N, C-alpha and C positions, 0 to 999 in steps of 0.2 A: 694609417687609420682609415682614410677615405676608401682605399682599396678593399679593406675588410668589409666595410659597409656595403659596397657594391656587390661583393661576392655573396654576402648574406642575402641581399635583395634578389639576386639571380637564383640562388638556391630556393628561396621562398616561392618564386615564380614557378620553378620546375616542380615543386611539390604539389601544386594544384593544376598543373597543365601538362599535357602530353606534347606540347609544341616545341620543346627544346630540341627534339630530333628534327633536323632540317628535312624539308620536302625535296624530292628528287624528280628528275624528268620521268622516272618510272611511275611515280605517283600520278603525274599529269597524264601520262600515256594511258594509265588505267582509267582515269576519269574520262578521257576522250573516248575510250572504248564503249562507254555507256551513253554517248551522245545519240540523239534520235537519228542522226545521219547514218548510223551503222545498223539500224534495225533492218531486217530482211536482207542484210548484206554480209555481216561478219559475226554478230554476237547473238541476237535473238531473232526468231522468225515466226511469222504468222500470228502476230499478237492480235490483230483486228482485221481479219481477211474481208475483202470485198468480193461479193458474188454477183455475177451478171445474169440477168434473165434474157434468153433469146426472145426476140420480138414475135416470132411465130408461135410462142408458147410451148415449144417442144422440150425445153430443158434449160440447163444453166451451164455456165463455165466460170472458172476462177483460176487464180494463180496460186501455186504452192512454192514457197521459198525454202532454201536450205543452203548449206555451205557449198553445194554443187551448183547453185544458181536457181533459175526460175523455170518451172514447168507449168504447162496448161492442162487443167483437168476439167472434166465435164460429167454431167449426169443427164441421161435421157429419161424423160418421165415414163417411157414405155416399160422400163424395167427397174429404174432407180438405182442403177449400178454406176459406181465411180470408175472412170477409165480415162486414159489420155485423150485429149481433144484431137490430137493428130500425132503422127510419127515425127518426133522432134528432130531427128537426124535428117529426114527427107525434107522437112519444112526449112531447116537451116540451109541445106544445100540449094533449095529452090530460091530462097531469099538472097543467098550469096550470089547466085547467078543473076538474079534480077538487079541487084544493086551494085554488082561488080566489086564486092568486098567480102571479106571472110566474116561470117556470122556463126557464132558457136551455138550449139543446139540448146544450151541452157541459159542463153542470154538473148532470146528472140524478142524483138521489140515490135509487136503488132498490137493493135487496139481496135475498138469499135467492131468487134467480131459478131457476125450474124450467120445463122445457118441458111443455106440455099439448098433445100432437099437433104437427103441422107448422106450425100458424099461430096458436098461442096460448101465452102465457106466464103463469105465476103469479109474483108478486113481492110484496115487502113495502115499504111506504113510510109513514113517519111512524107506525110502530108498528102498522099494520093490513095485512091481506093482501088482495090484489086479483088479478084475472086480466084480461088484455087480449087482444083479438082483433087480430092483426097485419094483417088485411085491412081492417077498418073502424076500428081504433084506438079501439074502445069499451071502457071499463073497467067491470068489475063488482066489487063488494065480495064477499069470501068470508067467510061467517059462521063464527066459531069456537065458537058456542054449543053445538054438539053434542059438542065435545071437553071431556071432564071434566078438571078440574084435578087432577093427581096429588097425593095426600097424601104429603108427604115423610117422614112418620113411619110409613108403611106400605109393604109391598112385596108385590105379587101374584106368585103362582107362575106359571111359564110356561104351565101347562095351564089357568090361570084358575080353579082350584078353591079355592085357599087364599089367605089374606092374612096375612102375618106382621106383628106389631106388638109393642110393649113396654108393660108396665104394672107399676107398682110394682117397677121395676128388673129384671123378669124377661121372658122371651121367650114369646110366645103365637102361636097361629095360630087363625084362624076361617074357616069356610067362606064362600064368596063371598055366599051368601044369608043369612049371619049366623045360621044355625040351629044350628051347631055351633061350639064354642070349646074349645081345649085349652091348658093351661099346660104349656110344654115344659121350663122350668127352675124351680127353687124356692129356690136359695140366693143369689139376687141381693139386694143391699142397697145403700143409699146409698153412693156412691163406689166400689162394686164391682159394676158394672151390666152386664147383658147388652145388647148391640146399641147402646148409647149411645156411638157412636164418638167417640174423642178427636180433635178437630180441631186441627191444628198451630198455627193462629192464633186459636183460640177464646179470647176474653178474658172475664174476670170483673170486675165492678165492685165495689170494696170488698174488705176482707180476707176476708169470708166469702161473697162473691158466688157465685151459682149459675152453673155452666157451661152453655153452650148444649147443647140436646138435639139430637143428630144420630143418626138411625136408620140402622143398616147391617146388612143381611143379604145373602147371595148364594145364590140357589136353584140347584140343579143343573138342567141342561137338561131332564131328565125329571121334574122336580118331586118327586122322591122323597127328596131330601136338602136340608138347609139349613145353611149355614155362617155363623157370626158369631164375635164375640169377646166375652169378658168383660173389661171395662175397669176396672182397679183403680187408682184415684187416691188411695187412703187414705194412702199414705206419700210421695206425689209432692210434690216441692218446686216452688216457683213462682219466676218472675222478675217484676219489677215495673216499672211505668211510671207517670209522673205526667202527666196530660193537662191542659195549661194552655190549650188552644186554644178552648174554648167561650166565646164573647163574653158570654153571659148569666150565666156563673158567675164568681165572684170567689174561689173556692177550687178547687184542682186536684182532678180525679177520680183516685182510685187505681185503676189497672188491673193485673190480674195474669193470668198464663197459665202452664200447666204446661210447664216446659222445664228439663230437667236439664243440668248442666254436665259437662265431661269428668271421668270418675272417679266421679261420683255413683252411689250405689246407690238413691237416692230418686227414681226415675223412674216414669212411668206404666207399668204392666205390662199385657200383653195375653195372655190365655189363649185359644187357638183352640178352637172348639167346632163339632162337626158333629152335627146332629140327624137321626135316622131318622124320617121323617114317618109311616111305617107304624106303628112302635112308639111314636112320640112320645117317644123316649128318646135321650139323648146316646150317640154311638158312642165308646167308650173307646179312644183312640189315644195312643201314646207320643210326644206332641209337647210340646216345652217351652213354658213360660210365659216370654216374653221381654219386654224393655223396648220402649218405643215407637220406639227408634232402630234396633232389629234384630228387628222382629216376624216371626212366622211368617205367610207369605202363602200362601193356598190358592187354587188355580185349578182349575176343573172340566175334566175330559176330555170329549171328545165320546162316549167309550165309557161305557155305562151303569154307574153305581156306582163310577167311578174319578175320582181327583183327583190333584193334585200339590201338595206343600208345599215351599216354598223359604224358607230363612232363613240368616243368618250368626250365628256366635258373636260375643259382645262383643269388640271389638278388630279385627274384620273380617279375621282371618287364617284362618278356616275358613268355607266356604260349603257348604251342603247343599241338594240337591234330592231329594225322596222321592216314591215312587209309592205312592198309597193305593188299596187295593182294599176298598171299604167292605162289600161283601156277605160277605167272609170276615174282615173286620177285620184285614187285613194291611197293614203299612207297611214299605217297604224303601228303603234309600238307594241311589241309582244314580249320583249325582254328588256327589263330595266333593272340593272344591277346597281346597288349603292354600297358604299363602304365609308366608315369614319376615317380610315387610313388611305388605302389605295386598292385599285383593282388591277392586278398584274397578270399579263399573259392570258387575256380573255380569249376563249376559243369557241366558235360555234360552227355547226355543219348541217346544212339542209338535207332532208331526206324527201326529195320532191315527189317521188312516186307514192309516198305514204302520207303526204301532207303534214310532215312533222319536221321539227328542227331540234338537233342535239346541241347541247352546250355544256361547258364545264364551269362550275361555280363553286366559290368558297363560302356561300351563304350559310352553310351548316357549321362552319368552322373548319371543315376539311374540303379539299377539292374533289367534288363528286360530279357524277354525270346526270344531267337532267334532260327531259324531252318535253318540247312544247308541241301541242296539237293545234294546227292552224284551223281545223274545223270546229272543235269544241272550245277552242281558246283556253285551254287548261295546261298547267305545267305539272309534270310528275317527276318525282325523284326516282331515277332509274336505279341508282346505287346508293347505299347508305353505309356509313361506318367511319371509324377513326383511321383512315388511310388516305393516301394522296394519289389521284389519277393524273398522270403526266401528259397523256396524249391519246387521241382517238386514232388508231393506226389502220383500221380497215372497217368498212361497213358492208354487210351483205343485206341489201334492202329486201331482196326476194325472200330470204329466210328470216329477216328481222333480227339479225345478229350483229352486235357491235363488239369489236375487238379493241382492247385498250391495254396500255402499260400502266401498272400501278406499283407503288412501294408502300411498305408498312402494313400490308393486309395480313400477312402470315405471321403468326406468333413466333417469337424467338428468332426472327430473321432480321439482319441488319436493315434498318429503315431506309437505307439508300439503295438497296438492291431492288431493281425493277423486274417484275414478272408479267407475263401476258395472260390476260383473262378474256373471256367472252361473256356477254350478258344478252339475254333474250328480251326483245321488246314486248313479247307476248306475255311472259310470266315472271320476268325479272330474275330468272335463275342465272347464277354466275358460275362459270367453270374456269378453273385454273388449267391452263394449257401447257405451261412450262413448269414441270414439277420439280426440277432441280432448284433448290432454295438458295440460289445465288443470283448474280446480276445477268439480265438478258437484254440484248438489243436485237430487233427483228426487222425484217424487210419482206413485204408481201409481194407475191406475183400479181400481175395485173388482173387476172381472173379470180384471185383470192383463194385458189385451191391449195396453195402451198405458201410457206414462209421460211426464210432463212433465219436461223437463230445462232447468234454468237453468245455463248454463256460462259461466265468466268467470275472470279473474284480477284482481289489483289493477291490472294494466296493460291488460287486455283487457275492454272493455265487455260487459255481460251480453247473451247471446243466449238467447232462450227458444224452445224447439222442442217439437213433439209427436213422439214416437218410438214405433216398434213394439217391443214388449218382446222378442219372440223373437230379432230380429236386431239391434236397436239402430238400425235405419234411420230417418232423419228423414222423417216423413210431411208435416209442415207447419212452415214457419218462421213463428213467431207474432209476435215483437216483439224489438226491440233497444233497449238503453239509449241515451238521447239526451242528449248533452252539448253540443249546438250552441251553447247560450247562453254556454258557457264559452270557446268558441273565440275567440281574440284577447285573452282576459283575462290570459293568462300562466299559467293553471293547467296543471300537469303532474301526471300520476299519480304517486303516491309512489314514491320510489326504494328499491328493495330492495337488501339487502347481505347478505353472508355473512362469518362469522368463526369461529375455532376456540374451542370452549368450554373450561371450566376443567379438563377432563380431558386437554387437550392433543391430543385426537384428533377429537372430534365436531364436524361442521360445524353451526353454528347460523344462524338466519335472522332478519332484522329488516327494518323499513321506516322510511323517513324522509319526513315531510311538510315541504315548504318553502313560504314565502309566495309568492303569485303575483307579487309584485314582487321576487323573489329576485335578489340581486346577488352573484355569486361573489367579488367583490373585498372584500365585507364579512365580518365575523366574527360569527356568530350564537350566542346562548345555546342550550343543549340542554335540552329538557324530556323526561324519561322518563315516558311514560304506561304505568304498570305494573299488571300483574295476573298474579301468579305462582301463583295458586290451582292446585294440582296436578291438579284435575279437568278442566282445559281447556287450550286454547292460544289465543294472541291474534294470531299472525301473520295479517295481513289477506289471507286466501286468495281472497276474491271481490271483484268490482268494487263490490258494495254497501257495502264497508267502505273504499273508496278515499278517502272524504271525512270519515271520523270524527274526524280531528284537524286538518282544514284550517282551521277557524275560529280555533283558538288559534294556529296557525302564522302567520296573517295579521297578527298583532300583533307580529311580528318575531322568531319563534322557529323552531328546527328541532325538531319533535316526533318522538320515537323510540318504536317498539314492538318488542319482541324476546321470543322464547321461549328461555329458558335450559334447561339440564339440570334435570330435576325436573318439568317440565310433561308433559302427556299427549299421546297420539297417535303415539308412536314406540315404541321397545322398552321392555320391562319394566325393564331395567337403566337406561335413560334416565329413566324415571319415578321409579325408586327413589332417585335422588339427593336428592329433597326429603323422603323419609320420615324423620321425627324430626329434620329438619334444615332446616326452612323459614326459619330465620334466615339461611341462606346462599344463598337463592334469587336474591338480587340480585348475587351475585358475577359471574355471566355478563353481567349488564347493565353492570357496571363495566368488564369486559373489552371490551364493545362500545363503550363511551364512549371508552376508551383507543384502541381500534382506529380509531374514527371521527376522533378528534382528530389522529391521525397521518396518516390517509389523505385527510381532507377539510379543506383549509386554511380553509374558510369555517365550520367548526364549532369553537366555543370550549369545549374540554373543562375549562376552569377555571371556567366559569359554567354549572352544571348544576342543574336543578330536577327535581322528581318529583311526580307526583300519581297518585291512584288511589282507587277506591271499593270498599268492602267488603273482600275479601281484598287488593285493590289499595290500599285505604286503609291496611291493615297494612303493605304494602310502602312506602308513602309515609312513614309514621311511622318505620318501621324503617330506611329509607334514610338519613334525616337524623340518626338517633340512632346507628346501628351503623357508618355510613360518613360521618361528619361532614366529612371532608376532601374528599369527592367531591360530595355533594349539599348545595347551599347554601340552597335554598328548597323547601318542601314544602307541599302541600295534601292532607290526609288526611281523606276523608269516609266516614262510616258504617263505621268500621274496627273490626276485631276485634283491638285492640291487645294483648290478653292472652288466649291461647287457653283459659286456665283459666276465663274468664268467658263463653265462647262456648256455643252450643248443643252438646250432647255429641257428636253423630255426626261432625261435620266434623273437629274436631281429633283425635278418636279414630281416624278413618280415616287421617289423614295425619301425626299426631304420636304415635300409639300409645296403648295402654291396657295396664296401668294408667298413671295420670299419674305422671311421674317428673321428674327435675331438668331435662330438656331443655325442658319447658314454661317453667320459670323462665328458662332461659338465653336463649330466643328472645323473651321478652316485651319489648315496647316500654316497659312501665312500669319494668322494672328497669334500663333504659338511659337513663332521663330525664336523668341528670346529664351525659350526653354532648352535649347540644344546643349547637350553635354558631351555626347559621343561623337562618333565619326559618321558623316552623312555624305553619300554620293548621289547627286541628282543627275539623271540622264533623260534626254528627250531628243526625238527626231525633229529637225527644224521644219519639216514639211508635214507634220502630223495634222491631218485635216479631220481627225476623229476627236482626239483630245488636244485642243490647241495648246502649243507650248507656252502660251502667255502666263499661265499660272505657275509654271516652273520658274520662269524669269521673275515673276512677282515674288515668289518665295525666296529666290536667290537675293533679290534686292532687300527683302526684309531681314535676311540673315546677315547681310553686310551692315545694314543699319544697326543691327543688334550686336555687331562686332563678334560674330561667331565664325569659327573656321569650318569650312565645308569644301566639298569638291563638286565640280560641275563638268559634265561631258555632253556636248551638243554634237549630234550626228547630222551634218548639214543636208544630206540628200535623202534622209530616211523619213518614212511616214510613221504610222502608229506602231507597226511591227518592223523589226529590223531584219534585213535580208543579206545573204551572201557574206562577203568579207566583213561587212559592218556588224552583222549578227555575231560572227566569231570574235570580232574585236570587243564587242560589248560583253559577251560571255567571259572572255579572258579577263576583262577589267573587273567584272563582278566577282569571279572566283578569287582573283588576287586581292581584291579589297577586303574580303573576309579572311583570306590567308594571312595578310599582313596585320590587320587591325583587330581581328577576333581570335585567330589562332596564335598570333604572335610569331609566325614563322617568316622566313625570307621567301617572298614570292618568286616564281620563275616566269619570265615573260616569253622567252623564245623556246617554245616547245612545239612538237609536231602534231598537227591536227589529224594526221592519218593514223 
């Protein structure tokens, strides 16, 4: 009787799952073939080409990849024709002779290429610099003996007369001939030092270890003024790591670094200092001493004796930009941004020749471009509309033209697809320069006459072109993504979908990856690849991201990515849904899963997993703890499980300051008792970005709650995992879902090639 019950149970499982068919090494091999490591090598080519500008302004060069290997291509601006940069066979022979080894013509490894006239190139190979005559293909070595190595603890003035340096915690200058020396500050002391810049990832060994010496000053263009900071670490608290990774040591090394947590008053403090080189004295300015997470940043104007100071108040609800006139010791505020939530990713750009300053602001409810006139002291909205400007990409001050990338401006176009526009400072006229209504990434030449445009969507392979800046006209078609190897394999680009968000109004966007052997008559588990960090969005807007989840999908899953309310790149109201509310960022993901379960009969909304890294790791932990009836299996890596234990700036930006009860409410640690499914926690022991302490604290809470879970610590790894450790983690993550979500027998020993 017991045997019959077991057989009935197994039959029921098979009726709702495709997992009764065991996975094979062939399945894992297929998954491996879609790993990023194989791009431009075996499977897909030229997904996101990088084009290089020659320093002499004569043209460009780039690499083209195929199954045959790598070739070098170039365009000369004289005729805008695409041709080979050199004869690959002759170059390979010349390099083979030079290095006394066989180098194939389609695997030439040179870099840092520059033109030297019409028939000569300078390049680097194996750490040395050479030139080659393209008529004779003779190579000459270029000596670097005449180039003096710069002392990183000194900084020469632009006019070459002075050298700034630090001694005994104070700032000095000396004449280039070392005949004159002046002490510029006198109150510097240990741990309250001038010009010894605090490095975000600088670590000290042992409890009283000495921090790294980092010299920082910034000379004005006319060499008359010098800017630095006084760095005060006297009351700064540290975070700690134990390094177990050294094979020759049998005790861990204690490492520490200055990093405040949200709400801490014990942070590194920075006092901005400007020195008048003529008087050798500090200019007394009414600028605040701020923490290292909201320091005063000073940038020089091209106009003599002028500078700009930019900083935010703690909590990121006020942002200031000030104009400094050093000769009259005057400082005035000309931009003051305020927000009831936060001011994220503030950007400004001076136009010194025009006495204007550009800045991006969400004061209208959408991120738009504004211009401040320093003479009339007035602010003008240069652009208006319900769309989002991402970046100021080039400015032609002589013509009064601003070039920017924006999304959501064109009707009927995916709001995550960015296009390039220009706007005139004179009449406000806006011109669309990239007329293909898909996603564009651009790179301008130094003189601004040309730009490289990679345009694509998740369904449209990348095309890379050279365009004229003034008109947007295509001058040369450079290269297209090549997926010929995949033809006939069953691969299809990810399926995009739309649904309505938790506000009942807003259209949200997502994408699905299916296995290449997809069978619509089967029912597949869903895996949510999540990253709801409010500073970004994850919708795969370009073709270069069309393969990012394909490997995992090959093992029998449908992998989902979605941007819910609270992520960036749309309206300010859209973004603010996550403010002090990041514990609810997954609600739109759950709506997406419900929507897909109803509309896609091949998706099993009862078998749902989730994974993510960093802020996505928080999502993965939070999903299975806050929504245990939805998410059944989770892999959370390098996660900030409790924002009170994170670096201060990120949570204070998105969860607010001072710290209040909302931090407790959204913590994964406080939800540990909710665990029902299978959870794998992963962290690098040397993670100096997201300290592993919160992962340990969550593990402790899970033990106290008597919950079963799995924990993997990678002793030598930092925030990202590299080499064999990365492969080990990926294998662990794949097999965790194979075993616990798919219900199949995982394979550990498969070939990574």
